[in-house]
N, C-alpha and C positions, 0 to 999 in steps of 0.2 A: 565508318559511317561519313556522310559527304559534309564537308564541313560547313555549305550553306544552309544547310538547318541548325545551325547555331545564331544564324543571323537575324539580326534587330534594327529597326532605327532609332537611334535616341539622340534627340533634342541636343542641339550646344549648350542649351541654359542648363541642362541637370547635368553639365559638370562642374563639380566642386572644385574651385581654386583655392578657398582655404578651410580649414576644418570647423567643426561645430565648438562655439564656447559655453560653457565649460564643455570638455572633450564628451563626458557621458550623457549631455541634453541632445547629441543624436538621434534622429528618428531611426525606430528600430521595426524593421516586420516581421512578425513571427509566423512563418509556416509550417502547420502540424499536416500529417498525412488526413484527406478527407474532411477537415476542416475549412471553415473561413478564414481568410488572411487578419490577423490582429495589428494594429498600426498602432506601435506604441512606441517608447524612449529606449535607452540603452540603460539609462540608469534603473528601468524597472526588472532588469534581469534578474536579480536573487528573489522577485516572486516568482520567476518560469522556470526555477529550478528546485529541486529537492535537497533536504541535507543528507550529504553522503555525495552527490555528484561530483565528479571533478572537472575542473577547468583546465584545460594544457595549451599553455601557453609559450609561446616562442621568444626568449630573450634574447635573438640577436640584436646588434647593436651596427645601426648604419655608419659607417663610413663616408668621409667625402670622395667619393670615387669616378668624379665626375671632372675631367682635367684637358683644359684648354692649350695645348702646345703647338710647336713648328718641327716640322721634319727637315733637316738638312742633309743636304746631297749635295758636297761640294760647295759651290757659290750660288746653286739654287735652292728655295727654302719655297714650304710650303705651310698654310695652316691646318692644323688637323686638330680633331677634337678625340679624346680616347674616353670610353665609360667602362672601366674594370668591373669584371662579374665575377672573376673566381680566382682564387690565390693556388697556386700551383706548387709555389716555393717558397721561403724566405726573402727571394730578392726578383720572385716573378709571377705575373697577372697576367689571365688571357682577358683582352680587351676588344670592346667592340669600337674599330678605327672609323670616324667619317671625314672623309670620303675617305674608303676605305682605297679603294682605284690611287692614292697619293703616297699609300705606304709599301716597301716591296722589303724583305730579307734582309738585312744588313744595315738600314736604316737608322741613322740617330733621331731621336725624338728629344725634343727639350720644352718639358713644361715647367710653367712659371714665370718665362723670360719677358717680362714685360714692366713697363714702367712701375706699375703698383706693386710692386713685389722685390724685395732686398734680395740681395745673393744667397740669404740663407733660406731663403723659400724654393730655390731653382732645383729641379728636380729633372735628371736626364735617363734615358731607357735606350736600349736596342732592340729593335724588332728582330726575334731571334726565329720567329714562324708564321706563314700567314696561311690562313685557312678559308672557308668560305663565309661568304656574307660580310666580308670587312672585319671577320676576328683577326687576331693576331694574338699572338704571346708576346709581352715584353719582358724583356732582362733589364733591371734598373742597377742603377750604381750604387745604390745603397740599400741595405737588405735589416729584416728585421723591424725591432721598433725605431731603428734611425729612418727606416721607409714609412714606417707609422707616422712620423713625425711630420715628414715630409708633406705626405697626403692632405695631412691636416691643414698644413701651413698655405700648400696653393691648389688642395681642391675644393670643390666644391659640392652641397648635397645635390645627390643625380635626382632631381625632380622626374616624375614620369613626364614621358613626351606629351602628353595633352595637357602637361599643365605649364611645363616649360617653354612650349609652342606660342603661350599666352603671356607669361609673364617672367623675368627673371628670377633666380632666387633670393632669399636675401636671411639675414641672421635669425628671423623669426620661424626661417623652414629648419632650424638647426635644431630647437626646439620642437617645431610640430609635428617633423616630420621622423619623430622618435618616441618610441611607447615608454612609459614613465619606467617601465622593468626592466628597460635592454641591458645588458650588461657584457656579452660577448663582441667584442667588434669583430665584423667582415663581411657584414651585409651592404650591399648598393641596394637595395629598394625594401624600404621598409615593410613588418607583416602588416598592413594595414589596418586589420581587425581591431588589432588591439591599442591602434591608436586612440579609440573611444576611454579603456579605463583611468580611472581616476582615482588616488589614496582612498578617498571617501568611497566610491564604488566596491574597492577591493575590503575595505573594515565591514560594508553592509554583507557581501557577501558572506566573511568570515563569521559573522554575527548569526545569518542563516545556517551555517553549518558547512558549508560549499566549499571544498579544498582548492585548491593550485597545485598543479606541477609544471613545471619548465622544461621543455626541451631547446634544441637549440639547431635553427636550420638557417644556414648562410643563404639569404634568399639573393640570389643571380638577376644581371639585366636583360638574362633571357626571358622572366617573366613579360615584360613588356612587348615581345616580336608575338609579332600578327602569324597566324596560321595561314600559309602561302600555296600550300597544296590542297587540292581538291577532295580528298581523303582522310579521314584521320589516322589512317594505317602508314600515309606516307610522311607524315610529320616526326620531325627529330628533335626531342627535348633536350634541352642544355641541361647537366648534371649540376648540383649544389651541393655543397657540402654539411650535413648535418651529424647531430651526437643525442643519443636517449641514455644516459646513465643507469648503472645499474638500481640505484636505489629510487629513480624516477618508477625503471621498470618495472619495479617487485611493488612500489604505493598502486600503480596504473592494475596491475594484475590484480593487489588485494580491493581495489574497488570492483572491479570486474566479479572479482568472487562474491562478492556480497550484495550484487544486484544492482550497484549502482551505475550512472550514466557515464557515459566518457565524452566531453564535450571539447571539440576541438574551436581554439580562439584564431581563426583563420584557417584558410587552406594550406598554408605552409604547415602549420603542426599535423594538419590532418596527412598531409601528402608522407611527413618523416615518420609518424604514426604506422602509416598503413605499407609503410616500408620495412619498419622494424615487426610489424606483424607475423605473429604465427598464423601455420593452417589448422590450427586447436584454439583459435581465439584468444590466446595470449601474447603478448609482448616483449620483445629482448631486447638486455641492452647493445645498443648498434651505435655504430661509427662510421664514416665514409661518406661517398659521391651518392645521391640517386636522383634517379631520371626519371621516374615513376611517372607514366600521362594515363593518368585516368580518365575515361570514356564511358558514357552509358553501357551498360552490362557487366562493368567491374562488380564484382562481387565484394562489398565493405568488411570487412576482418575484424576491426577493434571499435569505431568513433561510432556513437549514436546521435550526437546532435553538431550542428557547426555554426557557429558565429562567425558569419564573413560579409565583404562588403559586397557592392554591385559589381558586376566584373565588365569587362568590354565586348562587344559583340566578335563575333567566330575567335576569340581567346582559350586558352587550354583551361580557364579557371571557369569560363559558363558553359565549358563542357564537363568539367568536375562537378559542379554544382547539378547539372542536368543528371549525372550519374548519381547522384544523391537522393534527389527528389524524383526526378523524371522529366524529361525530356519538354512534355505536355506541360506539365505542372508549372516547370522553371520559366517555359515562356508567359504562363499568367503571372505568374509572379513578377516576372519584369515589365508587363503589360500593364498590371495594378501600381507599381513602383513609379514608373515615366507618368500616365497620367494622374496617377495622388500628389505628384510635384518629389518623391525623394530624390535628394543628390548623390552622384555616379562619383564612382570610382573611389581611389585612394585618400582623398580628403570626404569622402562622402558620407553617407548612413549606413547604418546597418540592415543586414537582415540574421533572424535563427534560423535556422534548416532544422525539422527533428526526421531523420532518416528514413525512407520508407523503402520497404523491401520488398515491396509485389513486383 
C-alpha cells in the first residue's frame, strides 16, 4: 500500500510532553465497529470489559539506553550519540549512531567521559560492524551485569525524538517512562499504553473478574523510525526480542476456549501475540526475535481488542491500528481525537479499539 495513505496533519500542541496525573486520569477514546465514538477516561476501563476477559500486558523494563560519547581515532575526537536498540550478546548491542557518518569499523567510542561523571561511570566500546542508516554493532569492554550497571551509571532514558527535541530528560522521566509493572530489563522504549495503569486500576479490574497475563517484548528504538519507503512492501522492520511463557500461552488458550476476549495492552503485546499465534487460533509458547509488520489486509489470529496510544503519521503503528479497525475508520478516529483535544504519542491519551473483521 502507498505510505502516504497513512499521513495526517497533527498540530504541535497535541504532542504530550508529560503524562497525565494520576496516570489513569488520561482520556480514552473507545472505538467499536459501527458505533459512535465514546470519550471516556482510562479509569473507566473496568466498565468496558466483561468478567473473564484477559488483559495482556508487556512487562519489559526500559533501560537508560541513550548514550553520549566521543569517538577517538588517534588524535581526532568527535562527539557521537548512541541509542541502543537490541542486545545480541552479553557484551554487544546494536545501536543507532548519530551522526552515523562519524563512526567506522574499528573505532573506539568512549561513553560517560565528561566532567560530571566519575571514572566508575565510564564505558568504552568498539565498533565491530557498520550497517545502514547509522546502525552499528558495538562491543563493550564490560559484559553482562557489569555492562548493565555501567549503562545505569552513564545512560539517559531514551525519550522519543518528538519529546527529546523539546526538552531534556530528567529524574522524573525515570519514573514516568516506566510502567508500574515493569520487571524484565531490556527495552529502549516504553510500551506506552501500559503507562496509564495504576495499582488502583488493577484492583478495580481484578474486582470485576478481569484477568491479567504478562508477556515480554523488548521494544527497540526502531519503533520511532519513520517509514521512508513510498510503499509498505519496501519497508524493513527492525527485529525485537520477545517471550511468551508456556504458562501464559495455556492461560490465554483457556480464555479463548471459554469465549472470553483477549485485550492487548499496547501494540507491542499485540505484535508478540500475533507472532506466537497459530493458524488454528491458539497461541504457543514462543521466544526469539520478531519483525512482524502488520498493515491493512492482515488477518488477526488471536487479539480481540487493543488499548493503545495515538501514533505518528506514516508510522508502522498507525498502519497496525488501521489494519485492526480499517483505514477509513482510523482516519475518522484520529480526526476526532485531534479536533477534540486528545494528547498524542508516548505521554498522551489512550484509545480502546475493538477489532473490525469486515
